[in-house]
C-alpha positions in Angstrom: -2.9 19.5 -21.7 -2.3 15.6 -22.6 -4.7 13.4 -21.5 -3.5 10.5 -19.5 -3.2 7.0 -20.7 -3.7 4.6 -18.2 -1.5 1.4 -19.2 -4.6 -0.9 -18.5 -6.1 0.6 -21.4 -2.7 0.8 -23.6 -0.4 3.2 -22.4 3.1 2.9 -20.8 3.4 1.8 -17.1 4.5 4.3 -14.6 6.8 1.7 -13.0 10.0 0.5 -15.1 9.2 -3.1 -14.1 7.0 -5.4 -12.3 7.1 -4.5 -8.4 5.9 -6.1 -5.4 7.5 -5.7 -1.3 10.4 -7.9 -1.2 9.9 -10.5 1.5 11.8 -12.2 3.3 14.7 -9.7 3.5 17.9 -11.1 3.6 20.1 -9.5 6.1 23.4 -11.1 5.6 23.2 -12.1 9.7 20.9 -14.5 9.1 22.1 -15.7 6.4 25.2 -16.6 8.2 22.7 -18.4 11.4 21.7 -20.3 8.4 25.3 -21.5 7.7 26.6 -22.0 11.1 23.5 -24.8 11.5 24.3 -26.1 8.6 27.6 -26.6 9.2 27.3 -27.6 12.9 25.9 -31.1 11.3 22.3 -30.3 13.5 19.4 -30.7 10.9 18.0 -32.7 12.9 16.8 -31.7 16.1 15.0 -34.5 18.6 14.5 -32.8 21.3 14.4 -29.4 23.3 18.1 -27.8 22.4 20.0 -25.9 20.2 18.5 -23.4 18.0 15.1 -24.9 18.7 15.6 -23.8 22.3 16.3 -21.0 21.9 13.7 -19.6 19.4 11.4 -21.0 22.0 12.9 -18.9 24.8 13.0 -15.9 23.0 9.0 -16.2 21.8 8.0 -17.7 25.5 9.6 -14.1 26.4 8.1 -12.0 24.0 4.7 -13.2 25.0 4.7 -14.0 29.1 4.0 -17.2 28.2 6.0 -20.3 30.1 5.4 -22.7 26.8 6.7 -22.4 23.6 7.0 -25.0 21.1 7.8 -24.5 17.0 6.6 -26.9 14.7 6.9 -27.4 11.2 3.3 -25.4 9.4 0.9 -22.6 10.8 -1.6 -25.1 10.3 0.1 -27.8 12.4 0.5 -25.4 15.5 -3.1 -25.3 15.0 -4.3 -28.7 15.0 -1.5 -29.0 18.2 -3.8 -26.4 19.7 -7.0 -27.7 19.0 -5.8 -31.4 20.3 -4.2 -29.4 23.0 -7.4 -28.6 24.4 -8.8 -31.6 24.0 -11.4 -31.3 20.8 -12.3 -34.2 19.4 -15.5 -36.0 17.1 -19.0 -34.6 18.5 -17.4 -31.2 19.5 -18.4 -28.2 17.8 -16.2 -25.0 17.4 -17.2 -21.9 16.4 -14.9 -20.2 13.8 -14.9 -17.4 11.1 -15.8 -17.3 8.0 -13.7 -14.5 7.0 -10.4 -16.5 7.3 -7.5 -18.7 5.5 -9.3 -22.0 5.3 -6.2 -23.8 8.0 -8.1 -21.5 10.4 -10.3 -24.5 10.3 -9.2 -27.8 8.5 -7.2 -28.8 11.3 -10.7 -29.6 13.1 -11.6 -32.0 10.4 -8.4 -34.4 11.8 -10.0 -34.5 15.0 -13.6 -34.9 14.2 -14.6 -31.6 15.4 -17.0 -29.9 13.4 -16.1 -25.9 12.7 -19.2 -24.0 12.7 -18.5 -20.6 10.5 -19.8 -17.5 11.9 -19.8 -13.4 10.0 -17.2 -10.9 10.6 -17.3 -7.2 11.2 -16.9 -5.0 8.7 -13.0 -4.4 9.7 -12.7 -8.6 8.7 -12.9 -8.8 13.0 -14.4 -11.6 14.8 -18.1 -10.7 15.5 -19.0 -12.6 18.8 -23.0 -11.1 18.6 -22.6 -13.4 14.5 -21.1 -16.1 17.0 -24.0 -15.9 20.5 -26.9 -17.5 18.2 -24.9 -20.6 17.4 -23.9 -21.4 20.6 -25.1 -24.9 21.1 -24.3 -28.2 23.4 -21.5 -29.1 21.8 -20.4 -26.2 21.8 -16.6 -26.5 23.1 -14.0 -24.2 21.8 -13.7 -21.1 19.6 -11.3 -19.9 17.2 -10.8 -16.4 16.2 -8.4 -15.0 13.4 -6.5 -11.5 13.4 -6.9 -11.1 10.2 -3.9 -8.9 7.6 -3.0 -8.5 11.5 -5.2 -6.4 13.4 -6.4 -7.9 16.9 -10.0 -8.6 16.9 -12.4 -6.9 20.0 -10.6 -9.0 22.6 -12.4 -7.6 25.1 -15.6 -9.4 23.7 -14.2 -12.5 22.5 -12.3 -13.0 25.6 -15.9 -12.3 27.9 -17.9 -14.1 25.2 -15.7 -17.4 25.5 -15.6 -16.9 29.5 -19.6 -16.9 29.4 -19.6 -19.9 27.6 -17.7 -21.7 29.4 -15.2 -22.0 26.0 -11.8 -22.4 25.1 -10.4 -19.9 23.6 -7.3 -20.0 20.1 -5.9 -17.7 18.4 -5.0 -18.2 15.1 -2.4 -15.3 15.2 -0.7 -16.2 11.5 -0.9 -12.6 10.5 -0.2 -10.8 13.8 3.0 -11.1 15.0 3.6 -8.6 17.3 0.4 -7.0 17.2 -1.5 -5.8 20.7 -4.7 -5.5 22.3 -4.3 -2.9 24.6 -0.7 -3.4 25.5 -1.3 -7.1 25.2 0.0 -8.8 22.6 -2.4 -11.8 21.0 -1.9 -15.4 21.5 -2.0 -14.9 25.0 -5.5 -14.0 25.7 -6.8 -18.1 25.7 -5.8 -21.4 26.2 -3.3 -21.3 23.4 -2.2 -18.7 20.2 -0.5 -20.3 17.0 1.4 -18.0 14.4 3.2 -19.3 10.9 6.4 -18.9 10.4 5.9 -19.5 6.4 8.1 -17.4 4.0 5.6 -14.2 3.6 4.7 -13.6 7.2 6.2 -11.1 9.5 8.9 -13.8 11.3 9.9 -16.0 8.7 11.0 -19.5 8.4 10.7 -20.0 4.8 8.2 -23.4 6.9 7.6 -23.4 10.3 5.1 -22.6 12.8 4.8 -21.8 16.9 2.6 -22.7 19.8 2.4 -20.7 22.7 0.3 -21.4 26.2 0.8 -21.1 29.6 -1.7 -24.5 29.7 1.3 -27.4 31.0 -1.5 -30.0 29.5 -1.7 -28.3 26.2 2.1 -28.3 25.9 2.2 -31.3 27.0 -0.7 -32.8 25.3 0.7 -30.3 21.8 4.1 -32.6 22.1 2.6 -35.8 22.0 0.5 -35.1 19.1 3.7 -34.2 16.6 6.8 -34.8 19.2 7.1 -37.9 20.3 10.3 -39.5 21.4 13.1 -37.5 22.8 11.6 -34.3 23.4 8.2 -35.5 24.4 9.9 -37.9 27.2 12.1 -35.3 28.0 9.6 -32.6 28.1 6.3 -33.8 29.4 5.4 -34.3 32.6 6.4 -37.9 33.5 3.9 -38.1 36.6 0.9 -37.3 33.5 -1.4 -39.6 32.6 -0.6 -39.6 28.9 3.0 -39.9 29.6 3.6 -43.2 28.6 2.7 -42.8 25.2 5.2 -40.0 25.0 8.1 -43.1 23.0 5.6 -43.3 20.1 3.2 -40.1 20.2 0.6 -40.0 17.7 2.0 -41.3 14.8 3.1 -37.3 13.5 6.0 -35.6 13.1 5.6 -32.0 13.4 9.1 -31.0 14.2 10.5 -27.9 12.8 13.9 -28.0 10.2 16.7 -25.9 12.5 17.9 -24.4 9.2 14.3 -22.3 9.5 14.3 -21.8 12.6 17.7 -20.7 12.4 17.1 -18.1 10.3 14.0 -16.7 11.6 15.4 -16.7 15.1 17.6 -13.2 14.8 14.5 -11.4 13.4 12.3 -12.5 16.7 14.0 -9.2 18.7 13.0 -6.6 16.0 9.7 -7.5 16.4 8.7 -4.7 18.4 10.9 -1.8 16.3 9.1 -3.3 13.1 5.3 -2.9 14.2 6.1 0.6 14.9 7.7 1.1 11.3 4.9 -0.6 10.1 2.0 2.0 11.4 3.7 5.0 10.0 3.6 3.0 6.7 -0.2 2.5 6.8 -0.7 5.4 7.4 0.8 6.6 4.2 -0.4 3.7 2.5 -4.0 5.0 3.6 -3.5 8.4 3.0 -2.2 7.5 -0.8 -5.0 5.2 -1.8 -7.7 7.3 0.0 -7.5 9.9 -2.1 -9.1 7.7 -5.0 -13.0 8.4 -4.0 -14.5 5.1 -3.1 -12.0 3.6 -1.7 -11.4 3.1 2.4 -9.2 1.4 4.4 -10.4 -0.7 6.6 -7.7 -2.3 8.8 -5.3 0.3 10.3 -4.8 0.0 14.4 -7.6 2.1 16.2 -8.5 1.6 19.5 -6.1 0.1 21.2 -5.7 -2.2 19.2 -2.1 -2.1 17.2 -2.5 -4.4 14.1 1.0 -5.9 12.8 0.1 -4.8 9.5 0.7 -8.1 7.5 -1.2 -6.5 5.1 -3.5 -3.5 4.6 -7.0 -4.2 3.6 -8.9 -1.5 1.8 -12.8 -1.2 0.6 -13.3 0.1 -2.7 -17.7 1.2 -3.3 -18.2 -0.1 -7.1 -20.5 2.7 -6.6 -18.6 5.9 -6.4 -15.5 4.1 -7.9 -16.8 2.5 -11.9 -15.5 -0.7 -12.1 -15.3 -0.9 -8.4 -12.3 -2.9 -6.6 -11.7 -5.0 -9.9 -10.8 -2.2 -12.4 -8.9 -0.4 -9.7 -6.7 -3.6 -9.3 -6.2 -4.3 -12.6 -4.9 -0.2 -13.3 -2.4 -0.7 -10.6 -0.9 -4.0 -11.9 -0.8 -2.8 -15.6 0.9 0.2 -13.7 3.4 -2.2 -12.7 2.4 -2.9 -9.4 2.0 -6.1 -8.3 1.4 -6.1 -5.1 -2.2 -4.6 -5.4 -3.7 -7.7 -4.7 -7.5 -9.8 -4.5 -6.9 -11.8 -1.7 -8.0 -15.0 -3.2 -7.2 -17.3 -0.6 -9.4 -16.2 1.8 -12.3 -16.8 0.1 -14.9 -16.8 2.6 -15.1 -20.6 3.8 -18.7 -21.1 3.5 -17.9 -20.9 -0.2 -15.7 -23.8 -0.1 -17.1 -27.5 -0.8 -15.3 -29.0 2.6 -17.4 -26.8 4.5 -20.8 -27.0 2.6 -20.1 -31.1 2.5 -18.1 -31.2 5.5 -16.0 -34.7 5.9 -13.7 -36.8 8.6 -11.3 -39.1 8.2 -12.4 -40.1 11.9 -15.9 -39.5 12.6 -19.1 -38.8 10.2 -21.1 -35.4 10.9 -24.5 -35.1 11.6 -24.7 -31.2 11.2 -23.4 -28.6 9.0 -20.9 -26.4 9.5 -23.3 -23.2 7.6 -25.9 -22.2 10.0 -26.4 -18.6 9.3 -26.3 -16.2 6.2 -22.2 -14.1 5.5 -23.4 -10.9 4.6 -20.4 -9.1 5.7 -18.0 -11.9 4.7 -19.9 -11.8 1.0 -19.1 -8.2 0.7 -15.9 -8.3 1.9 -14.6 -10.9 -0.8 -16.4 -8.7 -3.4 -14.9 -5.8 -2.4 -11.8 -5.2 -1.2 -7.6 -5.4 -1.7 -4.6 -5.8 -0.2 -1.3 -4.5 -0.3 1.9 -5.0 1.8 3.3 -3.2 4.5 7.0 -2.2 4.8 8.3 -2.8 8.1 11.6 -0.7 7.5 14.3 -3.6 8.7 17.7 -1.7 9.7 19.3 -1.5 6.5 16.7 -2.0 4.3 15.6 1.5 5.0 16.0 2.7 1.4 14.6 -0.7 -0.1 11.4 0.1 1.5 10.9 3.7 0.9 11.5 3.2 -2.9 8.9 0.5 -2.6 6.6 3.3 -1.0 7.6 5.6 -3.7 6.4 3.4 -6.5 2.7 2.6 -4.6 2.7 6.8 -5.1 3.6 7.2 -8.5 0.9 4.8 -9.4 -1.6 6.4 -7.2 -0.7 9.4 -8.8 -0.8 8.0 -12.4 -5.0 6.9 -11.8 -5.8 9.8 -9.3 -4.6 12.1 -12.1 -6.6 10.1 -14.6 -9.7 10.4 -12.1 -9.3 13.6 -12.5 -9.9 14.0 -16.2 -13.5 14.3 -16.8 -12.9 13.8 -20.4 -11.4 9.9 -19.6 -13.6 8.8 -17.0 -15.7 6.0 -18.4 -18.7 5.1 -15.5 -19.4 1.1 -17.8 -15.8 0.5 -17.0 -15.6 -2.8 -16.2 -13.7 -6.5 -16.5 -14.1 -8.6 -18.8 -13.7 -12.4 -17.9 -9.9 -12.6 -19.1 -9.3 -9.2 -16.6 -8.6 -6.8 -19.5 -10.9 -3.8 -18.8 -12.9 -2.5 -21.6 -15.9 0.0 -21.6 
């Protein structure tokens, strides 16, 4: 029998060309919607009308919430949510350390301080770790549904209620995800989503806030939707209405062309989430054939993941070389979609959170008040891969992607089954090249 030679060791890659999951899909109807918007001449929408109103109405209906507000980014949606609940200098907000930094950085713009909390083994918010960090200044809690897997929302809601905290949900990975049948983003004072290109509902750039609280909705408009929209939509009898004409100097309006592209996707969200469950199971089966590899973010216990990505942990005591070797091996075979999630480096490793600064205040307390062993473990041992959702018309493309993943994992599984080619001392050189 001829021994297998992996591409990382100089063999021929099993895939003929680099492969990553193609997203967003370019369905003709969505592209035509962009062209219609362009032809309409409405390249700026100053109030709640046209495609902006249509998107917001669809989003509100899908989440059973009365108020939705599109923004120019998920970060802007989070900033709007934090301002909407009234945060300011001196306030502290419990925030996951295992998240993308945009979950927390808008707090610095308000002078509030994120206090970092470790996560559970699947990356979700740990209320037990948070309990030790509540102080007399704690005003709110923000959770991130990482990689699309909902947090344990019964525990989160109970914790927030017990400590009288406003709850904000960062749903930027979790469009359409549900907990006990209820969509995420609907459990607290506000939910915020990103509509950036890689997100499940993709506008290129954009975001959306949703809430059932009129005060949050009005304050969010005041922050970034001054003049025509704020003057038309804010409560004219509210104390902030006199500021509607000028707002606070920020412009968070979304671009209508991006919203036009995203609008047609919203109605398909439920179908896509259903398809992602099947593909996530397939990917789990393919990778868990490799000893030491475990899927962490599959749906379970009433937590239906949106599978923005599927996260795997690699035990370096079982698989020689650990996560870094496996990612390098997959990439060398042409599977570019296997990736170390560097952008979600735990926040406690970033300078801004080690030495916090704000444009509006000075801080006398620290963001870091605990150890973060679980987040550190995830950062050192995990990789992610995209999960297809089989939109109508693209089923064959998604099956080909799954087939490419199978070809690569088949080759690696076969190589690992050949005892004479095992290299217990395999490791990565500084260049990223495997040596042994």
